[in-house]
C-alpha positions in Angstrom: 219.6 127.7 31.6 216.7 128.6 34.6 214.7 125.9 35.8 211.1 126.9 36.4 210.7 124.1 39.0 213.9 123.8 40.9 212.3 124.6 43.6 208.9 122.3 43.0 208.6 119.5 45.4 208.5 115.7 44.0 204.7 114.4 43.8 202.8 111.5 43.0 200.0 111.5 40.6 197.6 108.7 39.8 197.7 107.8 35.1 195.3 105.3 35.5 194.8 101.3 36.6 198.3 100.5 37.9 200.1 103.7 36.7 201.5 106.0 38.8 203.6 109.5 37.8 206.4 110.4 40.5 207.5 113.4 39.2 211.0 114.4 40.2 211.8 111.3 41.3 214.9 111.1 40.3 215.9 114.4 40.6 218.3 114.2 43.4 219.8 110.9 41.8 220.1 112.5 38.2 223.5 113.4 38.2 224.6 109.7 39.2 222.4 108.2 36.9 224.1 110.4 34.3 227.3 108.8 35.4 226.7 105.2 35.4 224.0 105.8 31.9 227.7 106.9 30.7 229.5 103.6 32.2 227.3 101.4 30.3 227.3 102.9 27.3 231.2 103.1 27.2 230.6 99.3 28.0 227.7 98.6 25.4 227.0 101.5 23.5 224.1 103.6 22.2 222.8 102.1 18.9 220.0 102.8 16.8 218.0 99.4 16.2 216.1 98.3 13.1 212.7 97.4 13.3 211.4 93.4 12.2 209.9 95.7 9.6 213.4 96.8 8.5 213.2 100.3 9.4 215.6 102.0 11.5 214.5 103.4 15.2 215.1 107.2 15.8 215.9 106.8 19.6 219.3 105.5 20.2 219.3 102.4 22.6 221.4 100.4 25.0 220.6 98.2 27.7 221.9 96.9 30.7 221.6 94.2 33.2 220.4 90.1 33.2 219.0 91.0 29.9 218.5 93.6 26.9 215.8 94.3 24.8 216.5 93.9 21.2 215.1 93.7 17.5 215.9 91.7 14.6 214.5 90.5 11.5 212.7 87.9 13.5 210.9 90.1 16.3 211.6 91.7 19.1 213.5 90.1 22.1 214.7 90.1 25.4 218.5 88.4 24.9 221.5 88.2 27.8 224.0 88.7 24.9 224.4 92.3 23.5 224.3 91.8 19.3 226.7 94.6 18.8 229.6 93.2 21.2 228.6 90.1 21.4 229.6 90.5 25.2 226.7 90.2 28.2 225.2 93.6 28.9 227.0 95.6 31.5 225.8 94.5 35.0 222.6 97.3 36.3 224.0 99.9 38.1 223.1 100.1 41.8 221.7 103.6 41.4 219.4 102.3 38.9 218.8 99.4 40.8 217.8 101.4 43.4 215.9 104.2 42.1 213.6 101.3 40.3 212.8 99.7 43.6 212.0 102.6 45.3 209.7 104.2 41.9 208.3 100.6 42.4 207.5 100.4 46.1 205.8 104.3 45.9 203.6 102.9 42.9 202.4 100.1 44.7 204.9 97.5 43.7 207.2 96.6 47.0 208.4 93.4 46.0 210.0 93.9 43.0 213.4 93.1 41.8 214.5 94.8 38.6 216.7 92.3 36.2 216.5 94.6 32.7 217.0 98.0 32.1 216.7 99.8 28.5 218.1 103.3 27.7 216.5 105.3 25.5 218.7 108.6 23.8 216.6 111.1 22.1 218.1 113.5 20.4 216.3 116.5 18.5 213.2 115.3 15.9 213.4 111.4 17.7 210.5 109.9 18.9 208.8 106.4 19.9 205.1 105.5 18.4 203.0 104.3 20.7 203.6 100.6 21.5 202.9 97.8 24.3 205.2 96.2 25.7 204.2 92.9 25.5 208.0 91.1 25.4 208.2 91.3 29.0 208.4 87.5 30.4 206.1 88.6 33.8 203.4 91.0 32.6 202.4 91.6 35.8 205.9 93.2 37.1 206.0 97.1 36.8 207.9 99.0 34.0 210.1 101.8 35.7 210.9 104.7 33.2 212.2 107.8 34.1 213.2 111.1 31.9 216.4 113.1 32.3 217.4 116.2 30.6 214.5 117.8 28.3 210.8 118.1 29.2 208.9 115.6 27.0 205.5 114.3 25.7 204.8 110.8 27.8 201.6 109.0 26.6 200.0 106.6 28.4 197.5 104.0 26.1 195.6 101.3 27.9 194.7 98.1 26.7 190.7 99.1 26.0 192.1 101.8 23.5 
């Protein structure tokens, strides 16, 4: 497949108060990241979670790190245990940790220590609706989002909207 941007240099784009887009930031790590995603998924398989309202999400998800984001009929929560395997989530791969720290530093959060990683897998037609990430224990910590694979539209909304 022809990649029109294969030779493009990484660049940084402010996206609003507290948000920065780091284009192609993960490009050189992509192969290792995909390998590590497959390793995580072999321990805690991707699954389509059910929202508290009873709807099955179209996005397949898994987690790694000390905590994993999950849902149940009572709400959304971070849990140290994978409810599907009844085991702790797999350890966060070093490649994830290092990339997250480098990205957070580039975005102005030099002391950030990642402890949880939600991995979303989007099949054709899958989507994630607009939402606010308010379940995190520390809302001052950055959310580092990495996209691999097909291009996608990522919308950023602010509290006043």
